[in-house]
ZAFILUM-195572 format. One line per 10 residues: number of its first residue (from 0); for each residue y, z negated, x of N, C-alpha, C. Coordinates in nm, 3 decimals, decimal comma, padded with zeros to 5 digits, always signed. Each point is the difference from the previous one (the first is absolute). Example, Ala and Ser with C-alpha at 12.3 -4.5 7.8 and 13.67 -1.06 7.14 Angstrom:
0> -00,569:-00,780:+01,319:+00,119:+00,000:-00,089:+00,120:+00,000:+00,090 ~ +00,105:+00,072:-00,035:+00,119:-00,006:+00,082:+00,109:-00,073:-00,077
//
This chain:
0> -08,004:-07,157:+01,055:-00,044:+00,137:+00,112:-00,105:-00,080:+00,097 ~ -00,080:+00,058:+00,090:-00,071:-00,064:+00,079:+00,069:-00,024:+00,153 ~ -00,068:-00,062:+00,088:+00,115:-00,002:+00,165:-00,025:+00,123:+00,034 ~ -00,131:+00,092:+00,017:-00,014:+00,115:+00,061:+00,133:+00,083:-00,068 ~ -00,041:+00,026:-00,166:+00,127:+00,080:-00,061:+00,148:-00,011:+00,039 ~ +00,002:-00,165:+00,032:+00,134:-00,040:-00,025:+00,092:+00,082:+00,187 ~ -00,147:-00,030:+00,075:-00,005:+00,057:+00,147:+00,079:+00,111:+00,000 ~ -00,105:+00,091:-00,070:-00,001:+00,145:-00,011:+00,165:-00,010:-00,062 ~ +00,080:+00,014:-00,073:+00,108:-00,015:-00,094:+00,147:+00,021:+00,132 ~ -00,048:-00,179:+00,040:+00,057:-00,024:+00,093:+00,055:+00,089:+00,157
10> -00,107:+00,052:+00,038:-00,004:+00,100:+00,139:+00,063:+00,180:-00,078 ~ -00,007:-00,040:-00,153:+00,039:+00,149:-00,015:+00,111:-00,006:-00,048 ~ +00,090:-00,128:+00,005:+00,105:-00,032:-00,054:+00,125:+00,064:+00,089 ~ +00,092:+00,078:-00,055:+00,081:-00,005:+00,129:+00,120:-00,101:+00,008 ~ -00,030:-00,072:-00,024:+00,087:-00,166:+00,015:+00,046:-00,015:+00,127 ~ +00,139:-00,041:+00,071:+00,016:+00,020:+00,132:+00,090:-00,146:+00,029 ~ +00,003:-00,019:+00,107:+00,062:-00,145:+00,020:+00,112:+00,043:+00,085 ~ +00,130:-00,093:+00,059:+00,053:+00,057:+00,108:-00,037:-00,076:+00,085 ~ -00,034:+00,047:+00,163:-00,023:-00,064:+00,080:+00,172:-00,057:+00,105 ~ -00,023:-00,079:+00,076:+00,065:-00,055:+00,090:+00,107:+00,112:+00,069
20> -00,065:+00,099:+00,038:+00,039:+00,091:+00,077:+00,096:+00,095:-00,087 ~ -00,020:+00,014:-00,150:+00,080:+00,103:-00,060:-00,076:+00,123:-00,069 ~ -00,105:-00,026:+00,023:-00,125:+00,133:+00,037:-00,067:-00,031:-00,194 ~ -00,049:+00,074:-00,029:-00,133:-00,016:-00,156:-00,090:+00,029:+00,051 ~ -00,078:-00,158:-00,040:-00,175:-00,010:+00,053:-00,044:-00,024:-00,133 ~ -00,112:+00,084:-00,015:-00,080:-00,023:-00,136:-00,060:-00,125:-00,043 ~ +00,011:-00,052:-00,094:-00,083:-00,134:-00,050:-00,102:+00,027:-00,034 ~ -00,140:-00,070:+00,040:-00,095:+00,022:-00,057:-00,099:-00,097:+00,009 ~ -00,131:-00,005:-00,029:-00,079:-00,063:-00,031:-00,054:-00,004:+00,210 ~ -00,010:-00,135:+00,069:-00,058:-00,040:+00,131:-00,165:+00,077:+00,009
30> +00,009:+00,042:+00,085:-00,150:+00,055:+00,007:-00,090:-00,086:+00,057 ~ -00,010:-00,122:+00,082:-00,122:-00,043:+00,055:-00,016:-00,123:-00,064 ~ -00,125:-00,051:-00,022:-00,048:-00,097:-00,078:-00,002:-00,119:+00,140 ~ +00,024:-00,136:-00,040:-00,027:-00,097:+00,056:-00,142:+00,003:+00,034 ~ -00,053:-00,095:+00,073:-00,130:-00,004:+00,030:-00,117:-00,060:-00,115 ~ -00,101:+00,077:+00,039:-00,028:-00,120:-00,150:-00,068:-00,133:-00,004 ~ +00,003:-00,054:+00,136:-00,072:-00,123:+00,036:+00,155:-00,051:-00,098 ~ +00,132:+00,039:+00,017:+00,069:-00,115:-00,088:-00,020:-00,034:-00,124 ~ -00,140:+00,053:-00,072:-00,034:-00,030:-00,115:-00,062:-00,150:+00,057 ~ -00,071:-00,007:+00,058:-00,039:-00,077:+00,063:+00,079:-00,134:+00,010
40> +00,129:+00,005:+00,068:+00,106:-00,086:+00,051:+00,058:-00,058:-00,164 ~ +00,024:+00,130:-00,098:+00,065:-00,099:-00,090:-00,033:-00,080:-00,121 ~ -00,169:+00,073:-00,013:-00,092:-00,067:-00,050:-00,018:-00,160:+00,068 ~ -00,047:-00,018:+00,124:+00,023:-00,113:+00,019:+00,140:-00,089:-00,045 ~ +00,109:+00,100:+00,044:+00,073:-00,065:-00,012:+00,029:-00,076:-00,192 ~ -00,012:+00,052:-00,031:+00,022:+00,029:-00,188:-00,118:-00,079:-00,061 ~ -00,123:-00,006:+00,065:-00,129:-00,138:-00,030:+00,089:-00,122:+00,083 ~ +00,031:+00,009:+00,099:+00,060:-00,165:+00,058:+00,104:-00,078:-00,082 ~ +00,087:+00,109:-00,021:+00,118:-00,057:-00,104:-00,027:-00,030:-00,172 ~ -00,101:+00,078:-00,031:-00,094:-00,046:-00,115:-00,100:-00,100:+00,032
50> -00,042:-00,053:+00,071:-00,047:-00,107:+00,016:+00,040:-00,112:+00,008 ~ +00,135:+00,041:+00,114:+00,137:-00,120:-00,029:+00,022:-00,056:-00,150 ~ +00,052:+00,116:-00,079:+00,014:-00,053:-00,121:-00,070:-00,026:-00,068 ~ -00,100:+00,035:-00,020:-00,141:-00,088:-00,080:-00,001:-00,136:+00,060 ~ -00,025:+00,001:+00,081:-00,017:-00,160:+00,061:+00,129:-00,076:-00,019 ~ +00,094:+00,043:-00,004:+00,133:-00,055:-00,035:+00,006:-00,052:-00,143 ~ -00,039:+00,108:-00,119:+00,000:-00,031:-00,144:-00,101:-00,094:+00,000 ~ -00,127:-00,073:+00,063:-00,096:-00,022:-00,040:+00,048:-00,178:+00,033 ~ +00,070:+00,004:+00,156:+00,022:-00,104:+00,013:+00,112:-00,067:-00,113 ~ +00,106:+00,099:-00,035:+00,064:-00,026:-00,111:-00,064:-00,036:-00,141
60> -00,080:+00,061:+00,012:-00,080:+00,003:-00,161:-00,090:-00,203:+00,026 ~ -00,025:-00,041:+00,099:-00,071:-00,079:+00,031:+00,110:-00,098:+00,001 ~ +00,145:-00,014:+00,061:+00,096:-00,052:-00,003:+00,004:-00,049:-00,146 ~ +00,056:+00,097:-00,053:+00,041:-00,004:-00,155:-00,112:-00,082:-00,146 ~ -00,101:+00,067:+00,058:-00,108:-00,092:-00,044:-00,024:-00,126:+00,017 ~ -00,003:-00,009:+00,113:+00,001:-00,174:+00,027:+00,109:-00,073:-00,019 ~ +00,104:+00,057:+00,003:+00,120:-00,127:-00,023:+00,009:+00,045:-00,149 ~ -00,042:+00,078:-00,086:+00,059:-00,022:-00,118:+00,172:+00,017:-00,035 ~ +00,042:+00,080:+00,048:+00,185:-00,003:-00,005:+00,035:+00,052:-00,160 ~ +00,047:-00,134:-00,062:+00,002:+00,013:-00,119:+00,084:+00,046:-00,062
70> +00,107:+00,085:+00,093:+00,062:+00,088:-00,041:-00,054:+00,121:-00,057 ~ -00,099:+00,040:+00,046:-00,061:+00,110:-00,038:-00,088:+00,026:-00,143 ~ -00,011:+00,073:-00,094:-00,053:-00,020:-00,120:-00,139:-00,035:+00,050 ~ -00,096:-00,023:-00,118:-00,123:-00,031:-00,001:-00,063:+00,116:+00,024 ~ +00,018:+00,117:-00,092:-00,115:+00,123:+00,032:+00,023:+00,054:+00,162 ~ +00,130:-00,022:+00,016:-00,011:+00,024:+00,182:-00,124:-00,099:+00,102 ~ +00,067:-00,139:-00,016:-00,113:-00,105:+00,041:-00,142:+00,047:-00,008 ~ -00,052:+00,020:-00,133:-00,131:+00,026:+00,018:-00,042:+00,162:+00,028 ~ +00,074:+00,043:-00,002:-00,008:+00,145:+00,094:+00,016:+00,014:+00,134 ~ +00,033:-00,101:+00,061:+00,070:+00,024:+00,087:-00,089:+00,108:+00,134
80> -00,175:-00,016:+00,003:-00,027:+00,069:+00,067:+00,008:+00,142:+00,015 ~ +00,024:+00,020:-00,122:+00,036:+00,164:-00,089:+00,081:+00,073:+00,138 ~ +00,092:-00,115:+00,075:+00,133:+00,053:+00,120:-00,079:+00,103:+00,098 ~ -00,097:-00,079:+00,063:-00,056:+00,100:+00,150:-00,095:+00,104:-00,065 ~ -00,050:-00,008:-00,097:-00,101:+00,127:-00,092:+00,139:+00,141:-00,008 ~ +00,093:-00,051:-00,067:+00,097:+00,093:+00,015:+00,041:+00,019:+00,098 ~ +00,065:-00,072:+00,108:+00,077:+00,046:+00,148:-00,120:+00,083:+00,023 ~ -00,200:-00,021:+00,012:-00,007:+00,084:+00,060:-00,064:+00,132:-00,079 ~ -00,012:+00,010:-00,094:+00,050:+00,091:-00,066:+00,113:+00,100:-00,020 ~ +00,112:-00,065:+00,043:+00,128:+00,093:+00,013:+00,011:+00,031:+00,162
90> -00,074:-00,056:+00,097:+00,064:-00,004:+00,125:-00,151:+00,129:+00,062 ~ -00,120:-00,007:-00,013:-00,093:-00,009:+00,071:-00,005:+00,157:-00,010 ~ +00,014:+00,086:-00,127:-00,059:+00,133:-00,042:+00,160:+00,086:+00,085 ~ +00,135:-00,076:-00,001:+00,078:+00,098:+00,055:+00,005:-00,023:+00,198 ~ -00,041:-00,125:+00,008:-00,068:+00,028:+00,138:-00,099:+00,094:+00,072 ~ -00,072:+00,018:-00,103:-00,109:+00,087:+00,057:+00,013:+00,157:-00,034 ~ +00,105:+00,031:-00,106:+00,084:+00,099:-00,053:+00,088:+00,087:+00,149 ~ +00,063:-00,124:-00,011:+00,125:+00,042:+00,078:-00,026:+00,096:+00,155 ~ -00,067:-00,064:+00,055:-00,036:+00,072:+00,144:-00,025:+00,174:-00,025 ~ -00,116:+00,007:-00,083:-00,021:+00,168:-00,064:+00,151:+00,060:+00,022
100> +00,076:-00,068:-00,142:+00,117:+00,067:+00,004:+00,104:-00,008:+00,074 ~ -00,029:-00,074:+00,081:+00,163:-00,019:+00,087:-00,062:+00,148:+00,121 ~ -00,173:-00,016:+00,029:-00,012:+00,128:+00,092:+00,020:+00,134:-00,063 ~ -00,050:+00,016:-00,121:+00,060:+00,131:-00,051:+00,167:+00,010:-00,041 ~ +00,090:-00,036:+00,051:+00,147:-00,025:+00,014:+00,046:+00,021:+00,078 ~ -00,035:-00,097:+00,143:+00,053:+00,040:+00,100:+00,031:+00,053:+00,066 ~ +00,063:+00,092:+00,063:-00,022:+00,101:+00,148:+00,125:-00,026:+00,041 ~ +00,012:+00,123:+00,109:+00,078:-00,038:+00,119:+00,009:+00,144:+00,013 ~ +00,119:+00,017:+00,077:-00,010:+00,165:+00,099:+00,109:+00,041:+00,091 ~ +00,002:+00,012:+00,110:+00,106:+00,051:+00,136:+00,007:+00,099:-00,026
110> +00,109:+00,062:-00,001:+00,041:+00,131:-00,059:+00,111:+00,028:+00,102 ~ +00,008:+00,099:+00,026:+00,146:+00,005:+00,085:+00,069:-00,091:+00,077 ~ +00,121:-00,028:-00,066:+00,077:-00,104:+00,020:-00,014:-00,127:-00,115 ~ -00,066:+00,053:-00,086:-00,022:-00,124:-00,136:-00,133:-00,063:+00,018 ~ +00,021:-00,148:-00,021:-00,133:-00,039:-00,069:+00,014:-00,018:-00,144 ~ -00,108:+00,031:-00,058:-00,040:-00,010:-00,158:-00,116:-00,119:+00,001 ~ +00,031:-00,099:-00,088:-00,120:-00,134:-00,004:+00,024:-00,021:-00,179 ~ -00,094:-00,027:-00,083:-00,064:-00,001:-00,115:-00,061:-00,145:+00,006 ~ +00,031:-00,085:-00,091:-00,069:-00,137:-00,008:-00,002:-00,055:-00,145 ~ -00,087:-00,114:-00,037:+00,025:-00,030:-00,133:-00,139:+00,014:-00,087
120> -00,022:-00,069:-00,097:-00,136:-00,026:-00,112:+00,060:+00,031:-00,115 ~ +00,117:-00,116:-00,023:+00,021:+00,034:-00,149:+00,131:+00,048:+00,015 ~ +00,118:-00,038:+00,075:+00,066:+00,110:+00,056:+00,028:+00,064:+00,110 ~ +00,076:+00,078:-00,028:-00,007:+00,099:+00,143:+00,111:+00,018:+00,074 ~ +00,011:-00,051:+00,137:+00,060:+00,065:+00,104:+00,021:+00,109:+00,066 ~ +00,122:+00,039:-00,001:-00,017:+00,113:+00,128:+00,123:-00,017:+00,087 ~ -00,068:+00,040:+00,138:+00,097:-00,037:+00,113:+00,051:+00,145:+00,037 ~ +00,105:+00,040:+00,015:+00,044:+00,164:+00,095:+00,092:-00,056:+00,087 ~ -00,101:-00,018:+00,161:+00,130:-00,064:+00,127:-00,018:+00,154:+00,089 ~ +00,160:+00,029:+00,035:+00,035:+00,065:+00,096:-00,038:-00,113:+00,130
130> -00,131:+00,129:+00,078:+00,019:-00,048:+00,134:+00,124:-00,059:+00,096 ~ +00,096:+00,098:-00,023:+00,154:-00,018:+00,058:+00,051:-00,124:-00,025 ~ -00,045:-00,101:-00,121:+00,062:-00,134:-00,059:-00,036:-00,058:+00,027 ~ -00,170:-00,019:+00,067:-00,095:-00,096:+00,116:+00,043:-00,053:+00,011 ~ +00,039:-00,171:+00,049:+00,035:-00,091:+00,074:-00,110:-00,030:+00,104 ~ -00,148:-00,055:-00,075:-00,068:-00,070:+00,086:-00,136:+00,038:-00,153 ~ -00,133:-00,009:+00,091:-00,149:+00,056:-00,008:-00,056:-00,111:+00,056 ~ -00,030:-00,089:-00,096:-00,093:-00,089:+00,051:-00,126:-00,006:-00,041 ~ -00,148:-00,040:+00,038:-00,113:+00,010:-00,055:-00,087:-00,144:-00,035 ~ -00,016:-00,056:-00,105:-00,046:-00,094:-00,051:-00,156:-00,016:+00,011
140> -00,045:-00,121:+00,023:-00,150:-00,055:-00,035:-00,027:-00,097:-00,069 ~ -00,035:-00,047:-00,086:-00,018:-00,115:-00,047:-00,199:-00,050:+00,055 ~ -00,022:-00,100:-00,039:-00,129:-00,012:+00,037:-00,075:+00,072:-00,032 ~ -00,016:+00,003:-00,116:-00,111:+00,037:-00,068:+00,021:+00,144:+00,025 ~ +00,084:+00,093:-00,012:+00,045:+00,145:+00,054:-00,073:-00,001:+00,132 ~ +00,041:-00,066:+00,084:-00,045:-00,014:+00,143:-00,152:+00,029:-00,001 ~ -00,103:-00,079:-00,129:-00,114:+00,031:+00,028:-00,057:+00,098:-00,087 ~ +00,102:+00,038:-00,048:-00,084:+00,160:-00,119:+00,088:+00,088:+00,086 ~ +00,081:+00,008:+00,151:+00,034:+00,128:+00,071:+00,115:+00,069:-00,066 ~ +00,081:-00,095:-00,057:+00,104:+00,038:-00,080:+00,167:-00,014:+00,061
150> +00,095:+00,034:-00,010:+00,127:-00,018:+00,014:+00,093:+00,047:-00,098 ~ +00,124:-00,060:-00,014:+00,129:+00,013:-00,064:+00,085:+00,034:+00,084 ~ +00,042:+00,130:-00,052:+00,129:+00,073:+00,091:+00,162:-00,022:-00,095 ~ +00,047:-00,060:+00,067:+00,130:-00,069:-00,024:+00,151:+00,078:+00,038 ~ +00,066:+00,052:-00,108:+00,094:+00,114:+00,072:+00,148:-00,018:-00,071 ~ +00,087:-00,068:+00,097:+00,120:-00,065:-00,073:+00,113:+00,063:+00,076 ~ +00,096:+00,028:-00,096:+00,140:+00,100:+00,022:+00,100:-00,082:-00,058 ~ +00,126:-00,011:+00,041:+00,093:-00,096:-00,028:+00,045:-00,027:-00,154 ~ -00,082:+00,121:-00,065:+00,009:-00,072:-00,122:-00,119:-00,048:-00,050 ~ -00,052:-00,144:-00,083:-00,076:-00,045:-00,051:-00,084:+00,093:-00,132
160> +00,078:+00,071:-00,062:-00,046:+00,118:-00,097:-00,077:+00,094:+00,120 ~ +00,048:+00,050:+00,104:-00,093:+00,134:+00,066:-00,089:-00,071:+00,058 ~ -00,048:-00,104:-00,002:-00,091:-00,059:+00,091:-00,127:+00,006:-00,063 ~ -00,123:+00,056:+00,056:-00,108:-00,021:-00,059:-00,095:-00,022:+00,086 ~ -00,148:-00,073:-00,080:-00,099:-00,091:+00,052:-00,147:+00,119:-00,037 ~ -00,051:+00,044:+00,098:-00,148:+00,071:-00,054:-00,144:-00,143:+00,021 ~ -00,040:-00,029:-00,044:-00,112:-00,068:-00,026:-00,135:+00,032:+00,023 ~ -00,124:-00,039:+00,068:-00,115:+00,080:-00,049:-00,026:+00,112:+00,083 ~ +00,050:-00,003:+00,102:-00,022:+00,119:+00,116:-00,095:-00,049:+00,116 ~ -00,066:+00,096:+00,052:-00,129:-00,029:+00,054:+00,100:-00,057:+00,139
170> -00,047:-00,044:+00,103:+00,092:-00,063:+00,114:+00,030:+00,122:+00,106 ~ -00,072:+00,075:+00,012:+00,016:+00,107:+00,107:+00,138:+00,110:-00,070 ~ -00,026:+00,001:-00,168:+00,104:+00,110:-00,045:+00,091:-00,056:-00,020 ~ +00,017:-00,179:-00,042:+00,131:-00,067:+00,041:+00,089:+00,006:+00,119 ~ -00,077:+00,019:+00,112:+00,044:-00,009:+00,137:+00,040:+00,120:+00,030 ~ -00,058:+00,108:-00,026:+00,075:+00,112:+00,008:+00,056:+00,042:-00,067 ~ +00,039:-00,029:-00,092:+00,110:+00,036:-00,157:+00,147:-00,101:+00,080 ~ -00,059:-00,114:+00,018:+00,144:-00,075:+00,090:+00,058:+00,024:+00,107 ~ -00,094:+00,106:+00,104:+00,062:+00,046:+00,139:+00,031:+00,127:-00,061 ~ +00,013:+00,101:-00,100:+00,021:+00,107:-00,002:+00,136:+00,001:-00,040
180> -00,001:-00,080:-00,133:+00,127:-00,002:-00,105:+00,112:-00,095:+00,177 ~ -00,027:-00,121:+00,052:+00,066:-00,020:+00,140:+00,057:+00,113:+00,075 ~ -00,120:+00,061:+00,013:+00,064:+00,101:+00,101:+00,059:+00,131:-00,066 ~ +00,028:+00,008:-00,138:+00,091:+00,109:-00,066:+00,108:-00,040:-00,002 ~ +00,001:-00,175:-00,064:+00,163:-00,043:-00,003:+00,055:+00,013:+00,111 ~ -00,077:-00,061:+00,089:+00,119:+00,014:+00,172:-00,012:+00,150:+00,040 ~ -00,037:+00,050:-00,063:+00,033:+00,194:-00,011:+00,131:+00,042:-00,036 ~ -00,009:-00,041:-00,136:+00,103:+00,010:-00,122:+00,126:-00,062:+00,057 ~ -00,012:-00,127:+00,088:+00,106:-00,045:+00,035:+00,059:+00,069:+00,110 ~ -00,117:+00,016:+00,053:+00,116:+00,101:+00,145:+00,045:+00,147:-00,038
190> -00,053:+00,028:-00,080:+00,054:+00,105:-00,036:+00,166:+00,043:-00,088 ~ +00,016:-00,127:-00,074:+00,124:-00,034:-00,069:+00,069:-00,027:+00,085 ~ -00,030:-00,068:+00,139:+00,109:-00,055:+00,055:+00,052:+00,120:+00,130
//
């Protein structure tokens, strides 16, 4: 089933989850995509780590080939230069495809008193965080995120499982979301007392 058909089926689903306030909240696909600039961020990260692995495999092949490790079979020593080629074939295509796949999957939404977030690329992670349980909201920016005008919003609750991170947001969107979450969480705490 395609992602769009899956999202439509999820929206049409009558599945519900129990919120911290005892009410029933519909569980559906979050509405907002992350910034398109997140693709560049994830592409840079993927290519960087691929280059590290390819460089490491080249150095390992050179070390093994130069020392002629006696415990390795002869065929492995004779073909050790295939190691960097295999690592390149395994990592580089994944590093190029992953950012676009992640962009298609990553979504977020602040709806009423609930934050929805979906992330992942091989496996998917859903986060359903009641605003009333939020303890801290942080914005974070790595140096490359800052260069692209992106930020990450980190939502923490008392339970690690209830916490969520929304990566790849435009800085302005992240700042507004963090302020709104903090304001709503404070209002809900004041109403509860």
